[in-house]
MIVOLUM-181338 format. One line per field, with one value per residue (C-alpha): residue number from 1; residue in one letter; x, y, z. Coordinates in steps of 0.5 Angstrom, whole numbers, plus 500, padded with zeros to 3 digits. Each point is the difference from the previous one (the first is absolute). Layout:
N
resi c(NUM|...)
resn c(A|...)
xx c(X|...)
yy c(Y|...)
zz c(Z|...)
This chain:
549
resi c(1|2|3|4|5|6|7|8|9|10|11|12|13|14|15|16|17|18|19|20|21|22|23|24|25|26|27|28|29|30|31|32|33|34|35|36|37|38|39|40|41|42|43|44|45|46|47|48|49|50|51|52|53|54|55|56|57|58|59|60|61|62|63|64|65|66|67|68|69|70|71|72|73|74|75|76|77|78|79|80|81|82|83|84|85|86|87|88|89|90|91|92|93|94|95|96|97|98|99|100|101|102|103|104|105|106|107|108|109|110|111|112|113|114|115|116|117|118|119|120|121|122|123|124|125|126|127|128|129|130|131|132|133|134|135|136|137|138|139|140|141|142|143|144|145|146|147|148|149|150|151|152|153|154|155|156|157|158|159|160|161|162|163|164|165|166|167|168|169|170|171|172|173|174|175|176|177|178|179|180|181|182|183|184|185|186|187|188|189|190|191|192|193|194|195|196|197|198|199|200|201|202|203|204|205|206|207|208|209|210|211|212|213|214|215|216|217|218|219|220|221|222|223|224|225|226|227|228|229|230|231|232|233|234|235|236|237|238|239|240|241|242|243|244|245|246|247|248|249|250|251|252|253|254|255|256|257|258|259|260|261|262|263|264|265|266|267|268|269|270|271|272|273|274|275|276|277|278|279|280|281|282|283|284|285|286|287|288|289|290|291|292|293|294|295|296|297|298|299|300|301|302|303|304|305|306|307|308|309|310|311|312|313|314|315|316|317|318|319|320|321|322|323|324|325|326|327|328|329|330|331|332|333|334|335|336|337|338|339|340|341|342|343|344|345|346|347|348|349|350|351|352|353|354|355|356|357|358|359|360|361|362|363|364|365|366|367|368|369|370|371|372|373|374|375|376|377|378|379|380|381|382|383|384|385|386|387|388|389|390|391|392|393|394|395|396|397|398|399|400|401|402|403|404|405|406|407|408|409|410|411|412|413|414|415|416|417|418|419|420|421|422|423|424|425|426|427|428|429|430|431|432|433|434|435|436|437|438|439|440|441|442|443|444|445|446|447|448|449|450|451|452|453|454|455|456|457|458|459|460|461|462|463|464|465|466|467|468|469|470|471|472|473|474|475|476|477|478|479|480|481|482|483|484|485|486|487|488|489|490|491|492|493|494|495|496|497|498|499|500|501|502|503|504|505|506|507|508|509|510|511|512|513|514|515|516|517|518|519|520|521|522|523|524|525|526|527|528|529|530|531|532|533|534|535|536|537|538|539|540|541|542|543|544|545|546|547|548|549)
resn c(M|V|L|P|L|L|V|L|L|M|G|L|L|A|S|A|L|V|G|V|Q|L|D|R|V|L|R|N|Q|Q|Q|E|R|F|D|N|A|V|D|Q|A|H|A|D|I|L|G|R|M|D|A|Y|L|A|V|L|R|S|G|A|A|L|V|I|A|E|E|G|R|I|D|R|P|T|F|D|R|F|A|Q|G|L|N|L|P|V|R|Y|P|G|I|Q|G|L|G|Y|S|A|V|L|P|A|V|E|G|P|R|T|E|A|L|L|R|Q|L|G|V|P|G|V|R|V|T|P|A|G|A|R|P|D|V|H|A|I|V|F|L|Q|P|L|D|R|R|N|A|A|A|L|G|F|D|M|F|S|H|L|V|R|R|D|A|M|Q|R|A|R|D|T|G|R|A|A|M|S|G|K|V|E|L|V|Q|E|I|Y|G|P|K|Q|A|G|F|L|I|Y|R|P|V|Y|G|G|R|P|T|P|A|D|L|E|S|R|R|Q|A|L|T|G|F|I|Y|A|A|F|R|A|D|D|L|L|N|G|I|F|G|G|Q|T|R|P|R|L|H|I|A|V|F|D|D|A|P|G|P|A|N|L|L|H|K|S|F|Q|G|D|P|A|A|L|A|K|Q|A|S|A|F|T|Q|R|T|L|E|V|A|G|R|R|W|T|V|A|Y|Y|A|R|P|H|G|D|L|N|S|G|R|G|I|V|W|L|F|V|V|G|G|L|L|A|T|L|L|L|T|G|A|S|W|R|Q|V|Q|A|H|R|A|A|E|A|E|I|A|A|R|K|A|G|E|A|Q|R|E|L|L|L|G|E|L|N|H|R|V|K|N|T|L|A|T|V|Q|S|I|A|S|Q|T|L|R|E|G|K|S|L|A|E|T|R|G|D|F|E|A|R|L|L|A|L|S|H|T|H|N|L|L|T|H|T|H|W|Q|G|A|D|L|R|Q|I|V|E|L|E|L|A|P|F|R|G|Q|G|A|G|R|L|H|V|E|G|E|A|V|L|L|E|P|A|T|A|V|A|V|A|M|A|L|H|E|L|A|T|N|A|A|K|Y|G|A|L|S|V|P|Q|G|C|V|Q|V|R|W|R|T|R|E|E|Q|S|R|Q|R|L|H|L|E|W|V|E|S|E|G|A|P|V|A|K|P|S|R|R|G|F|G|T|R|L|I|T|Q|G|L|K|R|Q|L|A|G|D|V|D|L|A|F|E|A|E|G|V|R|C|R|I|D|I|P|L|V|D|A|P|D|A|S|T|G|W|S)
xx c(865|499|500|494|496|501|498|494|498|501|496|494|500|501|494|496|501|499|494|497|502|497|494|499|501|495|495|501|500|494|496|502|497|494|499|501|495|495|502|498|494|497|501|497|494|500|501|494|495|503|498|493|499|502|494|495|503|499|493|498|503|496|493|503|501|493|498|497|495|503|497|501|503|504|503|501|504|504|501|501|505|504|501|499|502|506|503|497|500|498|494|493|496|500|493|496|495|494|497|492|494|497|500|494|496|499|506|504|498|501|507|502|497|504|506|498|499|492|500|505|496|503|501|499|493|497|500|507|502|506|500|507|498|505|498|506|505|506|502|492|502|496|502|500|493|497|503|496|494|504|499|507|498|496|506|504|507|499|496|505|505|495|499|507|501|494|502|507|500|505|500|499|501|495|502|499|494|497|498|493|504|501|495|504|507|504|499|505|501|498|501|497|503|495|502|494|497|496|496|504|504|507|500|496|504|496|497|493|500|504|494|495|503|502|497|504|506|505|503|504|498|506|501|506|503|499|503|506|501|500|505|505|497|505|506|504|504|496|505|494|494|495|494|496|495|495|503|503|502|495|496|494|503|504|499|505|506|504|501|497|500|499|504|502|503|504|503|503|503|502|508|498|493|498|493|499|494|498|494|496|494|500|500|506|502|505|504|504|506|503|507|498|503|503|501|507|499|503|505|507|500|502|507|501|500|503|506|501|500|505|504|500|502|506|502|500|504|505|501|501|505|503|501|503|505|502|501|503|505|502|500|505|505|501|494|502|502|493|496|504|498|493|500|503|494|495|504|499|493|499|504|495|494|503|501|493|497|505|497|493|501|503|494|495|504|500|492|499|505|497|493|501|502|494|497|493|496|501|495|502|507|499|495|505|506|496|498|507|503|494|502|508|497|496|506|505|494|501|508|499|496|506|505|502|502|496|492|496|498|493|499|502|496|494|501|501|493|496|497|497|497|493|499|497|502|504|503|507|504|507|504|507|505|503|505|504|503|506|498|502|497|494|499|502|494|495|501|499|494|497|501|497|494|499|500|495|496|500|500|501|496|498|497|494|495|502|508|504|507|505|506|505|507|505|507|505|508|504|508|499|496|493|496|493|495|494|494|495|494|494|494|493|501|500|503|508|504|508|501|503|505|503|498|503|496|503|507|500|498|504|506|500|500|505|505|499|499|503|494|496|493|496|494|495|493|496|493|497|504|507|505|506|505|506|506|505|505|499|504|500|496|501|496|495|505|503|494|495|493)
yy c(029|508|500|495|503|507|497|497|507|504|495|500|508|501|495|503|507|498|496|506|505|495|499|508|501|494|503|507|496|497|506|503|495|500|508|499|495|504|506|496|497|506|503|494|502|507|499|495|505|506|495|499|508|501|495|504|507|497|498|507|503|495|503|507|498|497|507|496|496|493|494|492|498|506|498|493|501|505|495|494|504|501|492|501|492|500|507|502|494|500|505|497|504|507|503|506|503|505|505|498|504|495|492|499|505|502|505|494|495|505|502|492|499|506|497|493|496|500|494|502|500|504|497|501|502|506|507|504|507|498|494|498|493|496|500|498|495|496|494|498|493|497|504|507|498|500|507|503|505|500|507|501|507|496|497|504|499|500|507|503|499|502|506|502|498|505|506|500|498|494|493|497|493|497|497|492|497|494|500|499|495|495|495|494|497|502|508|505|507|505|507|505|506|506|505|505|502|507|498|503|505|500|501|506|505|501|495|501|500|493|498|502|498|493|494|494|497|496|495|493|495|495|494|501|493|500|507|498|493|503|505|495|493|499|501|493|501|505|504|503|498|506|503|505|504|506|506|497|493|496|493|504|504|494|500|495|496|495|495|496|502|507|506|502|494|499|507|498|493|503|502|506|504|507|504|505|505|501|505|498|505|503|494|497|493|497|495|495|496|494|496|493|495|496|506|502|506|496|496|501|500|493|502|503|494|496|505|500|492|500|505|496|494|504|503|493|497|506|499|492|502|505|495|495|505|501|493|499|505|498|492|501|506|496|504|507|501|498|504|506|499|500|506|504|498|502|506|502|499|503|506|500|500|505|505|499|501|506|503|499|502|507|501|498|505|505|500|500|506|504|498|502|507|502|502|496|497|493|497|503|499|493|499|503|496|494|501|502|493|497|503|498|493|499|502|495|495|501|499|494|497|501|498|508|500|506|502|502|507|499|495|505|506|495|498|507|502|494|503|505|496|499|507|501|497|505|504|496|500|496|499|498|495|494|503|495|504|498|499|507|504|496|501|508|500|497|504|506|498|498|507|503|495|502|507|500|496|505|506|499|497|494|504|502|495|503|500|497|497|498|497|499|498|499|498|503|500|505|500|493|499|498|505|500|506|499|505|501|504|502|504|502|499|505|506|500|505|499|498|505|495|494|493|493|498|507|499|492|502|506|498|493|498|505|498|493|498|506|502|507|501|506|500|506|502|502|503|494|495|497|499|496|498|495|499|495|495|493|495|493|495|492|497|495|494|503|499|505|497)
zz c(726|500|493|499|506|496|493|504|503|494|496|504|501|493|498|505|498|492|502|503|495|494|504|500|493|498|504|497|493|502|502|494|496|504|499|493|499|504|496|493|503|503|493|496|505|498|493|499|504|495|494|503|501|493|498|504|497|493|502|502|494|496|503|499|493|499|503|505|496|502|499|501|493|500|507|499|493|504|506|496|496|506|500|508|502|496|501|506|505|507|498|501|496|496|501|499|506|498|504|500|502|504|501|496|496|493|500|502|495|494|502|501|493|497|503|497|506|501|503|506|507|505|507|506|499|504|499|501|498|496|496|496|497|496|493|496|502|496|500|500|504|505|506|496|498|507|501|495|503|507|503|503|503|505|503|505|498|493|501|503|494|495|504|500|493|498|504|498|493|501|501|507|503|505|506|501|497|498|493|497|496|506|498|500|502|506|501|499|503|495|498|495|496|497|495|500|493|499|493|495|504|503|507|502|504|507|505|499|492|501|504|495|494|502|496|502|501|496|506|500|505|503|504|504|500|492|500|504|497|493|502|504|498|494|504|499|506|505|505|504|504|500|504|497|505|499|504|506|501|504|499|498|494|497|493|498|502|496|506|505|507|504|497|507|502|493|502|506|497|493|499|497|500|499|499|494|498|494|497|495|498|506|504|505|500|504|497|505|497|503|497|499|504|495|494|498|504|506|496|502|507|501|497|507|504|494|500|508|500|494|504|506|496|497|507|502|494|501|507|499|495|504|506|495|498|507|501|494|501|507|497|494|499|493|498|501|493|498|505|498|493|503|504|495|495|506|501|493|501|506|497|494|505|505|494|498|507|501|494|502|507|498|495|506|505|494|499|508|501|494|502|507|498|496|507|499|505|503|496|493|502|501|494|495|503|499|493|498|504|496|493|502|501|494|496|504|498|493|500|505|494|495|506|500|492|499|500|494|500|498|505|505|497|501|507|502|497|501|507|495|494|504|500|493|492|496|506|500|493|500|494|498|497|504|505|505|505|505|507|503|494|501|507|499|495|504|506|495|497|507|502|494|500|508|498|495|504|506|496|492|495|503|506|496|495|494|501|495|500|495|500|494|499|494|499|496|499|501|500|499|506|501|504|503|499|505|500|506|497|504|497|502|508|505|500|501|504|501|507|505|502|497|503|500|494|496|503|498|493|498|504|502|493|497|505|500|493|497|497|498|503|499|505|498|503|494|500|497|505|502|494|502|495|502|495|503|497|499|503|496|504|499|494|501|499|507|504|498|500)
């Protein structure tokens, strides 16, 4: 009865340990997917706002090109040519506010006639030292028509942004306001961006000259819900909920939320949550991101329980089988021959499993030993160790999909570079033919690429925004044997200096590959970046008919 008890205990322990490890891996994957989704959403907001700032710059350029003699027909042709509703969704209106001498009077009427808007009436009424009335606004729909003539300088929040734009000569965004266009339907929070114009002149050099030369503002008005829905509303399967606040988070500063309920309450309930700030035209926004409860960012977590339950059922089945085997052994000596044959088959399978486990444990032991030798802090050592184990796990996952028949080199390269894909388009270049690596070669090459990528992220090309990494490979026949030539090239990165001592990564690449795969490795720390050339013989892996998928 000892064997069934041991099987039960070992099965329960293995199921629990693997379940914990699987849960940890899935949590890391979930966080990685969430971070990638947040990076994309943040970039989408910044990209859209940059497009609107470009529209304002073009409007200011129009005034300069017209030598300051801008009128309504000219502005209308310009704005209609931009096709705002189609090409710039989310913008409520693009307009021009002119500096007027007073609310009423002959000089004001003459200037309005010169601008081509003699019927515009300035509001609010009353004497003021500075008047900046909206004289042009496109598209001239019902909402925007209600804003014509409004003196934005008479409103404190708008005036603050206009003064910043006037004094700096750059675009300035206002705080949260209620637009004059909110004349019907549910009201939305709004904001404006102003670009100063100084007649037909470029921006004057000094502050006093800018204040004296100011003739008006090219500006854009936004309804926040329309803007954010225009950016994200077209997604068929949105991964995130978002809330946007003017400056610091708080109910009074809320510009937009994509969900019902309280943002603070959702932050506590969501499986993943983060806040990021962004600067637009001198104004700070805080954007809160929440994982949607039923989105694909949370997918896969049920696999843990499925695996644990499956492991428990398998353990019970194995325990029952062991118990029956013991009973059969005691009951019938005649079945000894059949049992021995079964035991031989089982020993063969256990031997294969033991061989793979020993190889994996030896690799893990080597990684742990070499990592601890590097003399880093506990936190750095732990991070490096976990990252190397994760790289090993990724390669094992690829091999598991093919029943340990081999792994595709391109999949290995893409897997190791995947964490850096969100840092900017065009930074990573991968090219090479289809190459199937046998398991030992796949693990060794994957670990080497992991060390190169980690080093690039910490000290090399991936540590600066403009850095680039190229990974290219090819095969050639030499003495009737295929060889793989792989090259890692970094450029436009941080200045590179040869390290004073050889760390684990350097030893793994230069010595491990050479010793384990009988290959040649050239690792150079050149001025323009790290360059690593790996030349190894290829061992034939089984083709697709033997298990490659």
